[in-house]
C-alpha positions as a printed Julia matrix, in Angstrom:
168×3 Matrix{Float64}:
 16.58  -36.27  -13.5
 19.42  -37.15  -15.88
 16.9   -36.42  -18.59
 16.65  -32.93  -17.55
 20.2   -32.09  -18.27
 20.74  -34.67  -21.61
 17.7   -33.94  -23.34
 17.41  -32.07  -26.64
 15.71  -29.03  -25.37
 18.2   -28.63  -22.51
 20.95  -28.8   -25.13
 19.01  -26.02  -27.38
 18.39  -23.81  -24.2
 22.23  -23.83  -23.63
 23.11  -23.15  -27.14
 20.81  -20.27  -27.49
 22.84  -16.59  -27.19
 20.58  -14.32  -25.39
 19.98  -10.84  -27.66
 19.8    -7.48  -26.3
 17.15   -5.24  -26.89
 17.58   -1.82  -28.29
 17.31   -0.07  -25.06
 19.96   -2.08  -24.0
 22.14   -1.42  -26.71
 21.32    2.36  -26.41
 22.53    2.49  -23.0
 25.69    0.65  -23.49
 26.55    3.1   -26.34
 25.71    5.86  -24.12
 27.61    4.65  -21.14
 30.79    4.14  -22.95
 30.5     7.46  -24.72
 30.07    9.39  -21.58
 32.75    6.94  -19.64
 35.56    7.93  -22.29
 34.55   11.73  -22.02
 34.48   12.17  -18.38
 36.3     9.41  -16.58
 39.02    8.99  -19.27
 37.75    5.8   -20.5
 37.41    3.98  -17.07
 35.43    4.18  -14.16
 36.46    2.72  -11.41
 33.94    1.46   -8.64
 34.21    1.16   -5.02
 31.08   -1.01   -3.9
 30.62   -1.09   -0.24
 27.52   -2.92    1.31
 27.01   -1.38    4.93
 24.31   -3.82    6.1
 22.16   -5.34    3.54
 20.54   -8.41    2.67
 22.89   -9.05   -0.45
 20.35   -8.72   -3.19
 21.94   -5.25   -4.64
 25.14   -6.77   -4.61
 23.84   -9.89   -6.9
 22.5    -7.46   -9.29
 25.86   -6.06   -9.58
 27.74   -8.92  -10.26
 25.26   -9.97  -12.84
 26.33   -6.76  -14.64
 29.85   -7.82  -15.06
 28.77  -11.3   -16.82
 29.17  -11.83  -20.56
 25.38  -10.51  -21.12
 25.95   -7.34  -19.82
 29.51   -6.75  -19.86
 30.3    -3.82  -18.23
 33.96   -4.36  -18.35
 33.68   -3.84  -22.15
 32.36   -0.36  -21.13
 35.0     0.59  -19.08
 33.53    0.26  -15.72
 35.9    -1.84  -13.26
 35.97   -2.65   -9.35
 38.8    -1.49   -7.44
 39.65   -2.91   -3.98
 41.17    0.26   -2.51
 38.93    3.41   -2.42
 41.93    5.74   -3.08
 41.57    4.48   -6.49
 38.12    4.69   -6.82
 35.9     7.44   -8.9
 32.81    6.24   -7.46
 31.42    5.07   -4.28
 28.42    2.47   -4.36
 26.78    2.34   -1.0
 24.3    -0.28   -0.78
 22.36   -1.4     2.7
 21.53    0.28    5.77
 24.11    2.36    7.66
 24.9    -0.19   11.03
 26.69    1.25   14.05
 29.53   -1.01   13.04
 30.11    0.18    9.53
 29.87    3.7    10.32
 33.27    4.53   11.21
 34.77    2.25    8.39
 32.19    3.91    5.81
 33.21    7.38    6.95
 37.09    6.46    6.24
 36.32    5.11    2.81
 34.75    8.39    2.13
 37.11   10.41    3.1
 39.48    8.44    1.02
 37.87    9.17   -2.04
 39.16   11.06   -4.8
 38.39   14.73   -4.54
 35.23   14.95   -6.46
 33.63   12.46   -4.18
 30.95   10.76   -6.07
 28.49    8.25   -4.0
 25.39    6.36   -5.67
 23.36    5.11   -3.05
 21.7     1.77   -4.62
 18.84   -0.33   -2.89
 15.92    1.12   -1.07
 17.99    0.34    2.32
 20.2     3.6     1.84
 17.13    5.2     1.61
 15.55    4.09    4.88
 12.9     2.0     2.74
 13.74   -1.19    4.18
 11.66   -3.11    6.51
 14.25   -3.63    9.3
 15.58   -0.24    9.5
 14.34    0.39   13.06
 16.31   -1.87   14.9
 19.44   -1.09   17.62
 21.93   -1.55   14.92
 21.12    0.75   12.61
 22.57    4.26   12.87
 20.37    6.31   10.33
 20.02    6.88    6.58
 23.25    7.1     4.41
 22.44   10.49    3.29
 22.08   11.9     6.69
 25.77   11.88    6.86
 27.18   11.28    3.11
 25.63   13.45    0.26
 24.88   11.32   -2.5
 25.22   12.06   -6.02
 22.69    9.8    -7.65
 20.27    6.94   -5.78
 19.06    4.33   -7.74
 15.7     2.79   -5.92
 14.57   -0.72   -6.23
 14.68   -3.88   -3.62
 16.64   -5.18   -5.39
 16.79   -2.97   -8.69
 17.06   -4.91  -11.68
 20.41   -4.78  -13.72
 18.57   -2.64  -16.29
 17.66   -0.2   -13.49
 20.8     0.58  -12.39
 22.36    0.88  -16.03
 19.36    3.37  -16.31
 20.93    4.99  -13.0
 24.43    4.85  -14.41
 23.24    7.23  -17.28
 21.42    9.22  -15.29
 24.39    9.66  -12.92
 26.63   10.34  -16.0
 24.38   13.39  -16.93
 24.63   14.8   -13.46
 28.59   14.6   -13.24
């Protein structure tokens, strides 16, 4: 086992810097320009998991690693809904989360932008038919945009953010 981490092939892989493809570079450029134009250089996200498997949250976390580096584009996560420009909702709306989610939605800035992320909010999850689930998130809130996937890849999330920015 030790040979796996001390061999030359491991050292080469660790030192290899991944390169972004042309599409990712283009998306980065578009997002940065649109955020600067429409949100005054900073887009603040408030992310709510209302009852999911956490797959979408892991993909969102990936977007803030050094490879994708959303922070450099002007996107940041805030921890108070009153400071957010955009609410990102993942998961099914459960009975326990509905009241809290309603309050968070009311506390958003007047524009009230909402992105639903993943298949759960669109009721395409395999476990939506249980006693704990209230109903589709879109029944209670009007999403500005939906990003499909179970879970969507980081690249799909970025493409969805570009489409969202075009709608705004």
